[in-house]
C-alpha positions in Angstrom: -8.0 16.3 -40.4 -8.4 19.3 -42.8 -10.6 18.4 -45.8 -10.9 20.2 -49.0 -14.4 19.6 -50.2 -14.7 20.6 -53.9 -18.3 20.9 -55.4 -19.0 21.2 -59.2 -22.6 21.6 -59.9 -24.6 25.0 -60.9 -27.9 24.0 -59.4 -28.0 24.3 -55.4 -31.3 22.5 -55.3 -30.1 19.5 -57.3 -29.4 16.0 -55.8 -25.7 16.9 -56.2 -26.2 20.0 -54.1 -27.9 17.9 -51.4 -24.9 15.5 -51.5 -22.5 18.4 -51.0 -24.3 19.7 -48.1 -24.6 16.4 -46.5 -21.0 15.7 -47.1 -20.1 19.0 -45.5 -22.4 18.4 -42.5 -21.1 14.8 -41.9 -17.4 15.8 -42.1 -17.9 18.7 -39.6 -20.0 16.4 -37.4 -17.0 13.8 -37.5 -14.7 16.5 -36.2 -12.9 17.4 -39.5 -12.1 20.9 -40.4 -13.9 21.4 -43.8 -12.9 23.9 -46.4 -15.7 24.2 -49.0 -14.8 25.0 -52.5 -17.8 25.5 -54.6 -16.5 26.1 -58.0 -19.7 27.6 -59.5 -20.5 29.8 -56.3 -17.0 31.1 -56.4 -17.2 31.6 -60.1 -14.0 29.6 -60.8 -12.7 30.2 -64.3 -11.9 27.1 -65.8 -10.2 28.2 -68.9 -6.4 27.9 -69.1 -5.2 31.2 -70.5 -2.5 31.7 -73.2 -0.1 33.0 -70.6 -0.7 30.4 -68.1 0.1 27.7 -70.7 3.3 29.4 -71.8 4.3 29.6 -68.1 2.9 26.1 -67.2 6.4 24.6 -66.3 7.8 27.6 -64.4 7.2 26.4 -61.0 8.1 29.9 -59.6 5.2 31.6 -61.1 2.9 29.0 -62.6 0.4 29.1 -59.6 0.0 32.9 -59.4 -3.3 33.0 -61.4 -4.8 30.2 -59.1 -2.8 30.8 -56.0 -6.0 30.5 -53.6 -6.9 27.2 -55.0 -3.4 25.9 -54.9 -2.9 27.1 -51.3 -6.2 25.4 -50.3 -5.3 22.2 -51.9 -1.7 22.0 -50.4 -3.2 22.8 -46.9 -5.6 19.9 -47.0 -5.0 16.4 -45.5 -7.9 14.9 -47.6 -9.7 15.6 -50.8 -13.5 15.1 -51.3 -15.0 15.8 -54.7 -18.7 16.0 -55.2 -19.9 16.4 -59.0 -22.2 14.8 -61.5 -20.8 12.8 -64.4 -21.9 14.4 -67.6 -21.2 12.8 -71.0 -19.0 10.3 -69.3 -16.7 13.0 -68.0 -16.2 15.7 -65.4 -18.2 19.0 -65.7 -16.1 21.5 -67.5 -15.5 23.6 -64.4 -14.0 20.7 -62.6 -11.9 19.6 -65.5 -10.6 23.2 -65.7 -9.9 23.2 -62.1 -7.6 20.1 -62.5 -6.0 21.7 -65.5 -5.3 25.0 -63.8 -4.5 23.7 -60.2 -2.8 20.4 -60.6 0.4 22.1 -61.9 4.0 21.1 -61.9 5.4 21.8 -58.6 1.8 21.3 -57.1 0.6 17.8 -57.8 3.6 16.5 -59.7 7.3 17.4 -60.4 9.5 16.9 -63.4 13.0 15.4 -62.7 15.2 14.8 -65.7 12.1 14.4 -67.9 10.4 12.0 -65.5 7.0 12.8 -64.0 6.9 12.2 -60.2 3.6 12.6 -58.2 4.0 15.1 -55.2 0.5 15.8 -53.7 1.4 13.7 -50.8 -0.2 16.0 -48.2 -3.5 14.3 -49.4 -3.8 11.2 -47.3 -7.4 10.4 -48.3 -9.6 10.8 -51.3 -13.3 10.4 -51.9 -15.5 11.1 -54.9 -19.4 11.3 -54.5 -20.9 11.4 -58.0 -24.0 10.5 -59.9 -24.6 9.3 -63.6 -27.6 9.5 -65.7 -27.0 6.0 -67.0 -26.6 2.6 -65.6 -23.3 1.1 -64.3 -23.3 -1.2 -67.2 -23.6 1.6 -69.8 -20.8 3.4 -68.0 -18.6 0.2 -68.0 -19.3 -0.2 -71.8 -18.2 3.4 -72.3 -15.0 2.7 -70.2 -16.1 4.9 -67.3 -13.5 7.5 -67.8 -14.2 9.5 -64.6 -13.8 6.4 -62.4 -10.5 5.5 -64.2 -9.1 9.0 -63.8 -9.9 8.9 -60.0 -8.9 5.3 -59.3 -5.7 5.4 -61.4 -4.4 9.0 -62.0 -5.7 10.8 -58.8 -4.7 7.7 -56.7 -1.2 8.0 -58.0 -0.9 11.7 -57.5 -1.7 11.6 -53.8 0.0 9.9 -50.9 1.0 6.4 -51.7 -1.5 3.7 -50.5 -4.0 6.4 -49.4 -7.5 5.2 -49.2 -9.7 6.2 -52.3 -13.4 5.9 -52.1 -15.5 6.2 -55.4 -19.1 6.5 -54.4 -21.4 6.6 -57.5 -25.1 6.7 -57.8 -25.8 5.2 -61.3 -29.1 5.4 -63.3 -30.1 8.8 -62.0 -32.5 9.0 -64.9 -34.7 6.5 -63.2 -33.8 7.1 -59.6 -36.4 7.1 -56.9 -36.5 8.7 -53.5 -35.6 5.2 -52.0 -32.4 4.8 -54.2 -31.2 8.4 -53.6 -31.8 7.9 -49.8 -29.9 4.6 -49.7 -27.1 6.2 -51.7 -26.9 9.2 -49.2 -26.9 6.8 -46.3 -24.0 4.9 -48.0 -22.0 8.2 -48.5 -22.8 9.3 -44.9 -21.4 6.0 -43.5 -18.1 6.4 -45.4 -17.7 10.0 -44.5 -18.5 9.2 -40.8 -15.4 7.0 -40.7 -13.3 9.2 -43.1 
């Protein structure tokens, strides 16, 4: 299976960086072809420009500015996202990637005013993330990243595709043991991905 592995963290030596490297290694060892898209390393520009917004609905030209990312997404059979949750949301660079790449004609189409998802080449989705706060605190705040993945992204990809949301909560008080346990859990999921 061809997996697009998207990473959104600016610090290579972070726990998130370790998760990204472990995910890549595990997926390759499991026999998958892995396309690594490290948004910071590739200096992805998350800003939707004036001209991009004006041409947003023109499916003949709307992907020109992000053609490489669109092509990589459309070639993938599975999508794995590795990022931290900051302020109960995605890092800006990842949010910008969604804004600029999940375009009409790429992740959805509009037929007679109705939106229909069309990113059906993605048959599996996994999110590997970390939160500074506890699961309870995220729950009280509504846990927007989890909802976006489990609801919006789930509806955008192939119907009934498996979706894994793997989150390490309470990073502010994590220990070597909790981090290793989480990495083992992620590795187990990706070995059977």
